[in-house]
N, C-alpha and C positions, 0 to 999 in steps of 0.2 A: 282596781282599788289602788294599786301601787302608783299608777300615774297621778291619781289625786294626791297621794301622799308626797310624791316627788315635787309637785308644783309648790309645795310649802304653804298652801292656803288651808289645808285640812289636816286634822289629826284623826287618824283612822283608829277606831275602837272596835275590836273584834270581840263579840260576846262569846265567851267560852261555852262549849257544849254543856258542861256541868251547870253553868249559870242558867242557860236557856231551859234545860230540862228539869232541874231540881230546885232552883231558888225561886222564891216569889218575885213577881215583877217589881215590887217595891225595892228589891235589892239589885236589880239590873242597873248597869251604868246609865247615867242620864246623858242623852245625846240630843243635839239640835236637829240632826238629819238622820234618817234611818233608811238603809237599803236592806231589805229582808229577802232572802232567797228561800223559797219553799222547797222542801224535799220530803221524802217519805219519813215519817216520824217527827217532823217539825211541828211543834205545838202552835198552830196558826191562831187558835182562839186566845191563847196566852199572849201572843204577839199583838193581837188586836186590843187586848186589855191594856197592855203596856202603852200602846199608841193613844188610847183614850186617857190614860193616867198622865203621861208625860207630854203628849201633843207634839211629837217631832214632825218635821217636814218629812213626808214619805215619798221617796223616789218612785217606788212601785206600790201603789195603793193596796195595803193589806186587806182592806175590806172587800176588794174585788177578787182576791186570790181564789176564793171558792168558785166564783163565776168562771175564772180563767181555766179552771180544771175541767170544765164541762163544755163541750162544743155546743150542746143544746142551749145551755144557759147563756153562752156568749151570743149566739144567734138571737135569742129572745131579747137580750139587753140591747143589741144593735137595733132591733125592730122598735123597742121602746124609745130609743133616741133618734128614730127616723133616719138611721144610717143605712143606705141601700147595701144589700149583700146578696 
């Protein structure tokens, strides 16, 4: 993220943990582009709701994060998209 900030074309807004965990999505900062990193305890459903509300460009599709957490689900999705694996 620092490289993006250094180039001068981006303003990096880091959502504080308190904001993510405790505040309603309507009070989250409004951004044009979102990079969300999933980790244990991360409220993924809340993040999905934020994306539906604010419609930022998402670098890593939050709707697919549930799929990425399961090898079986990834394999099934690849088959649905006719991607050989």
